[in-house]
C-alpha positions as CSV (number, residue, x, y, z in Angstrom):
1,X,-103.8,37.8,10.1
2,X,-105.1,40.3,12.6
3,X,-102.3,42.5,12.3
4,X,-102.7,42.6,8.6
5,X,-106.4,43.3,9.0
6,X,-105.7,46.1,11.4
7,X,-103.4,47.7,9.3
8,X,-105.5,47.9,6.5
9,X,-108.5,49.3,8.9
10,X,-108.9,53.3,8.6
11,X,-108.1,55.0,11.8
12,X,-111.4,57.0,13.0
13,X,-109.5,59.5,15.0
14,X,-112.5,61.9,15.3
15,X,-114.7,59.4,16.9
16,X,-111.8,58.8,19.2
17,X,-111.4,62.4,20.1
18,X,-115.0,62.8,20.9
19,X,-115.1,59.9,23.2
20,X,-112.2,61.4,25.1
21,X,-113.8,64.9,25.4
22,X,-116.8,63.2,26.4
23,X,-115.2,61.3,29.3
24,X,-113.0,64.2,30.4
25,X,-116.3,66.4,30.5
26,X,-118.2,63.5,32.6
27,X,-115.2,63.5,35.0
28,X,-115.5,67.3,35.4
29,X,-119.1,67.3,35.7
30,X,-119.2,64.9,38.3
31,X,-116.1,66.5,40.3
32,X,-118.1,69.9,40.2
33,X,-121.4,68.2,41.1
34,X,-119.8,66.5,44.3
35,X,-118.1,69.8,45.5
36,X,-121.3,72.0,44.9
37,X,-123.5,69.2,46.7
38,X,-120.8,69.1,49.6
39,X,-120.4,72.8,50.1
40,X,-124.0,74.5,49.1
41,X,-127.7,74.1,50.1
42,X,-129.0,73.5,46.6
43,X,-127.6,70.4,46.0
44,X,-130.7,68.7,44.4
45,X,-131.1,71.4,41.7
46,X,-127.7,71.0,40.6
47,X,-128.0,67.2,40.4
48,X,-130.9,67.8,38.1
49,X,-129.0,70.3,35.9
50,X,-126.1,67.9,35.6
51,X,-128.6,65.0,34.6
52,X,-129.9,67.3,31.8
53,X,-126.2,68.0,30.6
54,X,-125.5,64.3,30.5
55,X,-128.6,63.7,28.4
56,X,-127.6,66.4,26.0
57,X,-124.2,65.1,25.5
58,X,-125.3,61.7,24.7
59,X,-128.0,63.0,22.3
60,X,-125.2,65.1,20.5
61,X,-123.0,62.0,20.4
62,X,-125.6,59.6,18.7
63,X,-126.6,62.6,16.1
64,X,-122.6,63.3,15.5
65,X,-122.2,59.4,15.0
66,X,-125.2,59.3,12.6
67,X,-124.3,62.0,10.5
68,X,-120.4,61.2,9.9
69,X,-120.9,57.1,9.7
70,X,-118.3,55.5,7.6
71,X,-120.5,52.4,6.6
72,X,-120.1,51.7,2.9
73,X,-123.2,52.6,0.6
74,X,-125.5,50.0,-0.2
75,X,-124.8,47.8,-3.2
76,X,-126.9,46.8,-6.1
77,X,-127.2,43.3,-4.2
78,X,-128.4,45.0,-1.1
79,X,-130.9,47.1,-3.0
80,X,-132.5,44.0,-4.5
81,X,-133.4,42.2,-1.1
82,X,-136.8,41.0,-1.6
83,X,-136.9,40.6,-5.1
84,X,-137.0,37.2,-6.8
85,X,-134.3,36.7,-9.3
86,X,-134.9,34.3,-12.3
87,X,-132.3,33.7,-15.2
88,X,-133.2,32.5,-18.3
89,X,-130.7,31.0,-20.8
90,X,-132.0,31.5,-24.6
91,X,-131.1,28.7,-27.2
92,X,-130.0,31.8,-29.3
93,X,-127.7,34.5,-28.3
94,X,-129.7,36.4,-25.7
95,X,-129.6,40.0,-25.1
96,X,-128.6,41.1,-21.9
97,X,-132.1,42.4,-21.0
98,X,-133.2,38.8,-21.7
99,X,-130.6,37.0,-20.1
100,X,-131.3,38.3,-16.6
101,X,-135.0,38.9,-15.6
102,X,-135.5,40.4,-12.0
103,X,-139.2,40.6,-11.2
104,X,-141.0,41.7,-7.9
105,X,-141.7,38.8,-5.8
106,X,-145.8,38.4,-6.2
107,X,-147.2,37.5,-2.8
108,X,-146.2,35.0,-0.5
109,X,-144.2,32.0,-0.6
110,X,-146.2,29.0,-2.8
111,X,-148.1,26.7,-0.5
112,X,-147.5,22.8,-0.3
113,X,-150.2,22.4,-3.0
114,X,-150.6,19.3,-5.1
115,X,-148.8,19.4,-8.5
116,X,-149.1,17.5,-11.6
117,X,-146.8,16.8,-14.5
118,X,-147.4,18.1,-18.1
119,X,-145.4,17.6,-21.2
120,X,-145.7,20.6,-23.5
121,X,-144.0,21.1,-27.0
122,X,-144.4,24.3,-29.0
123,X,-142.5,25.9,-32.1
124,X,-141.0,29.3,-31.8
125,X,-138.9,31.7,-34.1
126,X,-135.3,31.0,-33.8
127,X,-134.5,34.6,-32.6
128,X,-133.0,36.0,-29.3
129,X,-135.3,36.2,-26.4
130,X,-138.0,34.0,-27.8
131,X,-137.4,30.9,-25.1
132,X,-137.2,33.8,-22.3
133,X,-140.7,34.9,-23.3
134,X,-141.8,31.3,-22.9
135,X,-140.1,31.2,-19.4
136,X,-141.5,34.2,-18.3
137,X,-145.0,33.4,-19.2
138,X,-144.7,30.1,-17.2
139,X,-143.0,31.9,-14.4
140,X,-146.1,34.3,-14.0
141,X,-148.1,31.3,-13.8
142,X,-146.3,29.7,-10.9
143,X,-145.2,26.8,-13.4
144,X,-141.7,25.0,-12.6
145,X,-139.5,23.8,-15.5
146,X,-138.0,20.7,-15.0
147,X,-136.7,19.5,-18.2
148,X,-136.1,21.5,-21.8
149,X,-135.4,19.9,-25.1
150,X,-134.8,21.8,-28.4
151,X,-135.3,20.6,-31.6
152,X,-133.8,22.6,-34.2
153,X,-135.9,23.1,-37.4
154,X,-135.2,24.5,-40.9
155,X,-137.1,27.6,-40.0
156,X,-137.7,27.9,-36.1
157,X,-137.2,25.7,-33.2
158,X,-139.5,23.1,-31.2
159,X,-139.1,23.5,-27.6
160,X,-140.1,20.4,-25.4
161,X,-140.9,21.2,-21.7
162,X,-141.6,18.9,-18.7
163,X,-143.4,21.1,-16.2
164,X,-144.9,20.8,-12.9
165,X,-148.0,22.9,-12.4
166,X,-150.7,23.3,-9.5
167,X,-153.8,20.7,-9.6
168,X,-155.9,23.8,-10.0
169,X,-154.1,25.1,-13.0
170,X,-156.1,24.9,-16.2
171,X,-154.5,23.9,-19.5
172,X,-156.3,26.5,-21.4
173,X,-154.7,29.4,-19.5
174,X,-151.4,27.9,-20.3
175,X,-152.0,27.4,-24.1
176,X,-153.0,31.1,-24.2
177,X,-150.3,32.3,-22.4
178,X,-147.8,30.6,-24.4
179,X,-149.7,31.8,-27.8
180,X,-149.1,35.3,-26.3
181,X,-145.7,34.7,-25.8
182,X,-144.8,33.8,-29.6
183,X,-145.4,29.9,-29.2
184,X,-147.4,28.4,-32.3
185,X,-148.4,24.5,-32.8
186,X,-148.8,24.0,-29.1
187,X,-149.3,20.6,-27.7
188,X,-150.0,19.8,-24.0
189,X,-150.4,16.3,-22.5
190,X,-150.0,14.8,-18.9
191,X,-146.9,13.2,-18.1
192,X,-145.9,10.9,-15.2
193,X,-143.0,10.1,-12.9
194,X,-141.2,8.3,-15.7
195,X,-141.0,11.3,-17.7
196,X,-138.6,12.5,-15.2
197,X,-135.8,10.8,-16.4
198,X,-133.3,12.9,-18.8
199,X,-133.3,12.2,-22.6
200,X,-129.8,10.6,-22.8
201,X,-130.3,8.3,-19.7
202,X,-133.7,7.1,-21.2
203,X,-132.0,6.6,-24.6
204,X,-129.3,4.6,-22.9
205,X,-131.8,2.4,-21.1
206,X,-133.7,1.9,-24.4
207,X,-130.6,0.8,-26.3
208,X,-130.2,-1.8,-23.3
209,X,-133.6,-3.3,-23.5
210,X,-132.9,-3.2,-27.4
211,X,-129.4,-5.0,-26.8
212,X,-131.0,-7.9,-24.8
213,X,-134.0,-8.7,-27.0
214,X,-134.6,-7.9,-30.5
215,X,-138.4,-7.9,-29.7
216,X,-138.1,-4.9,-28.0
217,X,-137.2,-2.4,-30.9
218,X,-140.8,-1.8,-31.7
219,X,-141.5,-1.0,-28.1
220,X,-138.4,1.0,-27.6
221,X,-139.4,3.4,-30.7
222,X,-142.8,4.0,-29.0
223,X,-141.2,5.0,-25.7
224,X,-138.6,7.1,-27.6
225,X,-141.3,8.9,-29.8
226,X,-144.4,8.7,-27.5
227,X,-147.7,7.9,-28.4
228,X,-147.4,6.5,-31.9
229,X,-148.4,3.7,-34.0
230,X,-145.7,1.2,-35.5
231,X,-146.0,-1.4,-38.3
232,X,-143.4,-3.9,-39.1
233,X,-144.0,-4.6,-42.8
234,X,-141.9,-7.7,-44.1
235,X,-140.4,-7.7,-47.4
236,X,-142.3,-10.9,-48.5
237,X,-146.0,-11.6,-47.1
238,X,-147.0,-15.0,-45.9
239,X,-148.3,-15.4,-49.4
240,X,-144.9,-15.2,-51.2
241,X,-145.6,-11.8,-52.8
242,X,-143.2,-8.8,-52.1
243,X,-145.0,-6.3,-50.2
244,X,-143.3,-3.2,-51.9
245,X,-143.2,-1.0,-48.8
246,X,-139.3,-1.2,-48.5
247,X,-137.8,2.0,-47.3
248,X,-134.5,3.6,-48.3
249,X,-131.3,2.7,-46.5
250,X,-131.1,6.1,-44.7
251,X,-135.0,6.0,-44.0
252,X,-137.6,8.5,-45.1
253,X,-139.4,11.4,-42.9
254,X,-142.6,12.9,-43.9
255,X,-143.8,15.3,-41.4
256,X,-146.2,12.7,-39.2
257,X,-145.0,9.4,-41.1
258,X,-141.4,8.0,-40.6
259,X,-140.0,4.8,-42.5
260,X,-137.1,3.1,-41.5
261,X,-135.4,0.2,-43.0
262,X,-136.0,-3.0,-40.9
263,X,-132.6,-5.0,-40.0
264,X,-134.4,-8.2,-40.8
265,X,-135.9,-7.1,-44.0
266,X,-138.9,-5.0,-45.1
267,X,-139.5,-1.7,-43.3
268,X,-140.8,-0.1,-40.0
269,X,-143.7,2.6,-40.6
270,X,-144.3,5.0,-37.6
271,X,-146.9,7.0,-37.7
272,X,-148.1,10.0,-35.3
273,X,-151.0,11.9,-36.9
274,X,-151.4,14.7,-33.9
275,X,-147.8,15.7,-33.9
276,X,-145.2,15.8,-36.6
277,X,-142.0,14.3,-36.2
278,X,-138.8,16.7,-35.9
279,X,-135.4,15.7,-37.7
280,X,-133.9,15.1,-34.2
281,X,-136.5,12.3,-33.2
282,X,-135.7,10.8,-36.8
283,X,-132.2,10.7,-36.3
284,X,-132.7,9.2,-32.7
285,X,-135.0,6.3,-34.1
286,X,-132.4,5.8,-37.1
287,X,-129.8,5.5,-34.7
288,X,-131.8,2.8,-32.5
289,X,-132.6,0.7,-35.6
290,X,-128.9,0.9,-36.9
291,X,-128.1,-0.4,-33.2
292,X,-130.3,-3.3,-33.5
293,X,-129.0,-4.0,-36.9
294,X,-125.6,-4.5,-36.0
295,X,-126.3,-6.6,-33.1
296,X,-128.1,-9.2,-35.5
297,X,-131.0,-11.7,-34.4
298,X,-131.0,-12.5,-30.4
299,X,-133.4,-13.6,-28.1
300,X,-133.0,-14.3,-24.4
301,X,-132.5,-17.8,-23.5
302,X,-134.1,-18.8,-20.4
303,X,-136.1,-21.9,-19.3
304,X,-138.6,-22.4,-16.6
305,X,-139.5,-26.1,-15.7
306,X,-143.2,-26.6,-14.6
307,X,-144.8,-29.8,-13.3
308,X,-148.4,-30.8,-14.7
309,X,-151.0,-32.2,-12.1
310,X,-150.4,-35.7,-13.6
311,X,-146.6,-35.3,-12.6
312,X,-145.2,-34.5,-16.2
313,X,-142.5,-32.3,-16.4
314,X,-142.7,-29.1,-19.3
315,X,-140.2,-26.6,-20.0
316,X,-141.7,-23.0,-21.1
317,X,-138.9,-20.8,-23.0
318,X,-138.7,-18.0,-25.6
319,X,-139.0,-19.2,-29.1
320,X,-137.7,-17.9,-32.3
321,X,-137.3,-18.8,-36.0
322,X,-134.7,-21.2,-35.2
323,X,-137.8,-23.3,-33.9
324,X,-139.3,-23.1,-37.2
325,X,-138.9,-26.8,-37.9
326,X,-140.1,-28.2,-34.6
327,X,-143.1,-25.8,-35.0
328,X,-143.9,-27.5,-38.5
329,X,-143.7,-30.9,-36.8
330,X,-146.2,-30.0,-34.3
331,X,-148.4,-28.4,-37.0
332,X,-148.3,-32.2,-38.4
333,X,-149.3,-33.5,-35.2
334,X,-152.3,-31.1,-34.7
335,X,-155.7,-31.9,-36.2
336,X,-157.4,-29.8,-38.6
337,X,-159.7,-28.3,-36.4
338,X,-157.2,-27.4,-33.7
339,X,-155.4,-25.6,-36.7
340,X,-158.6,-24.0,-38.1
341,X,-159.6,-22.7,-35.0
342,X,-156.3,-21.0,-34.2
343,X,-155.5,-19.6,-37.8
344,X,-159.0,-18.9,-38.8
345,X,-158.4,-19.7,-42.5
346,X,-157.4,-22.8,-44.7
347,X,-155.3,-25.3,-43.1
348,X,-153.0,-25.6,-45.9
349,X,-151.5,-22.0,-45.3
350,X,-150.7,-22.8,-41.5
351,X,-147.3,-23.2,-42.1
352,X,-146.7,-19.9,-43.9
353,X,-147.5,-18.2,-40.9
354,X,-144.9,-19.4,-38.7
355,X,-141.7,-17.6,-40.1
356,X,-143.9,-14.2,-39.5
357,X,-145.1,-15.4,-35.8
358,X,-141.7,-16.7,-34.7
359,X,-139.9,-13.5,-35.8
360,X,-139.0,-11.2,-32.7
361,X,-139.5,-7.9,-34.8
362,X,-143.4,-9.0,-34.9
363,X,-143.8,-10.0,-31.0
364,X,-142.6,-12.4,-28.3
365,X,-143.4,-16.3,-28.6
366,X,-143.2,-18.8,-25.5
367,X,-142.8,-22.4,-26.4
368,X,-143.8,-25.6,-24.4
369,X,-141.5,-28.3,-24.6
370,X,-141.9,-31.8,-23.4
371,X,-139.5,-33.8,-21.8
372,X,-138.9,-35.7,-24.8
373,X,-138.0,-32.3,-26.7
374,X,-140.9,-31.9,-29.1
375,X,-142.8,-28.8,-29.0
376,X,-146.4,-29.3,-27.8
377,X,-147.7,-25.6,-27.6
378,X,-146.7,-22.2,-28.8
379,X,-148.0,-18.7,-27.5
380,X,-147.8,-15.5,-29.3
381,X,-147.8,-12.0,-28.1
382,X,-148.1,-10.0,-31.3
383,X,-147.5,-6.1,-31.7
384,X,-150.5,-4.8,-34.1
385,X,-149.9,-1.1,-33.9
386,X,-151.4,0.3,-31.1
387,X,-152.9,-2.8,-29.9
388,X,-151.6,-6.2,-28.8
389,X,-153.0,-9.7,-29.9
390,X,-152.2,-13.0,-27.9
391,X,-152.7,-16.4,-29.7
392,X,-152.3,-19.8,-28.2
393,X,-151.7,-23.2,-30.1
394,X,-151.8,-26.4,-27.8
395,X,-151.1,-30.0,-29.6
396,X,-154.4,-32.1,-29.0
397,X,-152.8,-34.9,-26.9
398,X,-151.9,-31.8,-24.3
399,X,-154.8,-29.8,-24.1
400,X,-157.3,-29.8,-21.3
401,X,-154.1,-29.7,-18.7
402,X,-153.8,-26.2,-18.0
403,X,-151.0,-25.5,-20.6
404,X,-153.1,-22.6,-22.3
405,X,-153.7,-20.8,-19.2
406,X,-150.0,-21.1,-18.1
407,X,-148.9,-19.6,-21.4
408,X,-151.7,-17.0,-21.4
409,X,-150.9,-15.7,-18.2
410,X,-147.1,-15.5,-19.1
411,X,-147.9,-13.6,-22.3
412,X,-150.0,-11.2,-20.5
413,X,-147.3,-10.5,-17.8
414,X,-144.9,-9.8,-20.7
415,X,-147.5,-7.2,-21.9
416,X,-148.0,-5.4,-18.7
417,X,-144.0,-5.2,-18.7
418,X,-144.1,-3.6,-22.0
419,X,-146.6,-1.1,-21.0
420,X,-149.5,-2.3,-23.1
421,X,-152.8,-1.1,-21.8
422,X,-155.1,-4.2,-23.3
423,X,-154.6,-7.4,-25.3
424,X,-157.1,-9.0,-27.5
425,X,-157.8,-12.8,-28.7
426,X,-159.3,-13.6,-31.8
427,X,-161.0,-16.8,-31.8
428,X,-164.4,-18.6,-32.2
429,X,-167.5,-18.9,-29.9
430,X,-166.9,-22.9,-30.1
431,X,-163.2,-22.6,-29.0
432,X,-164.3,-23.1,-25.2
433,X,-160.6,-23.5,-24.0
434,X,-159.4,-20.0,-25.3
435,X,-162.5,-18.3,-23.7
436,X,-161.8,-20.3,-20.7
437,X,-158.3,-19.4,-20.7
438,X,-158.9,-15.6,-21.1
439,X,-161.7,-15.6,-18.0
440,X,-158.8,-17.2,-15.9
441,X,-156.9,-13.9,-16.1
442,X,-159.7,-12.5,-13.9
443,X,-159.4,-9.3,-15.7
444,X,-162.2,-7.1,-17.1
445,X,-163.0,-8.5,-20.6
446,X,-165.0,-7.1,-23.3
447,X,-166.6,-9.4,-26.0
448,X,-167.5,-8.5,-29.6
449,X,-168.6,-10.7,-32.6
450,X,-167.8,-9.6,-35.9
451,X,-168.7,-11.9,-38.9
452,X,-169.0,-14.8,-36.9
453,X,-165.5,-14.3,-35.0
454,X,-165.3,-13.7,-31.4
455,X,-163.1,-10.8,-30.2
456,X,-162.0,-10.8,-26.6
457,X,-160.4,-7.9,-25.1
458,X,-158.7,-7.7,-21.7
459,X,-157.7,-4.5,-20.0
460,X,-154.5,-4.6,-18.4
461,X,-154.6,-1.0,-16.5
462,X,-157.6,-2.4,-14.5
463,X,-156.0,-5.2,-12.2
464,X,-152.4,-6.3,-12.2
465,X,-151.9,-9.7,-13.1
466,X,-149.6,-12.2,-11.0
467,X,-146.1,-11.5,-11.2
468,X,-143.8,-14.0,-13.1
469,X,-139.7,-13.6,-13.1
470,X,-138.6,-11.6,-16.0
471,X,-137.4,-13.8,-18.9
472,X,-134.0,-12.1,-19.1
473,X,-133.1,-13.2,-15.2
474,X,-134.9,-16.3,-14.7
475,X,-132.9,-19.6,-14.9
476,X,-134.0,-23.6,-14.4
């Protein structure tokens, strides 16, 4: 390898000739100086002249080497030292000028300033360079692009960014900059660390949650589409009448409203007034619903055995529509007063609600089973659009034993795991058992009385509740 490299290296004969001449000149001058000093009285003057001659020779050699240097000329990469390169790839076929943008470095390197995450969505023309203009506007404000998703439309493209910006940055500045860069219908909101997961990974995680539990479908849709209101409408209401709100098999999309066919019958209506849905989001939601339909009804089977203060053992487990007969038998053993406090209506209609309450599509239900196998209590966590309702029913002979508080604590834990910000209970002021159970949560409570009905709301984002084993992992 050394010989090969030497063979390719050019031979600088002129430099060697100059060095050889300088060597001979130095030897001759040294010899002459030695002879002169040894034979003539003006030796010091001759030494000074010799030194000047050596200095002149060295200066001439340096000048000659600089003027006839064989170093290669500077390349474009060498001239760009000190510049900041930022490559922008557009969603359309970008021009060469838009594909590579080189801008001078603006000031010193950024300091370790605290940053926050923002989610931004804007609509741009589907033309070369449109996305590049947005990226340049973000770079000027020193905003880092973490993720980018594109949602093609019939006219234009919706670009969704996850951004990291300095804490001192003002959102109004970003909105004006995006508008100047060609973005319209811009929407910006705060994000958190959970949004750092890329879209395919997040969708696979939501599909896994849905596969484990049919009650997860509304929650998965809410996490997939962001802040939205989801209503599950049954094909037949509790009064036996058809709701008439069914959706076509392929679903329906109308700007801010999406309707999908519910696998269990009826329809799922999703509303997001502040931001229209895109065809990409509609396709993702429909695929998730179809995935749920193919798996069929399913509820995780897990049991928790507890011992009451008097020594009796009870089992807390998930319940579904297969427990309908046992739940109706418990209704028959409950007094009219207990049923009236729970359902706030005619006692004869209590059985009609059970099929809706036990469906995993409308929430989660926990059942308490005695050692004899009979159901003695039911606790419901119901999805009510943006809000979440909790409800309890404990058989008369099993009241005042702490069963209601145990059920409520577990329901609130499930609500926290589902990302709910609050839960509310609708009852009457005379229902001291429900009021005491809500107070036992040790959470901030809000009380409202509407037409003789007491609504108690617990804020879950203020204080964490006690942690319980996940229902899909816990065993006997």
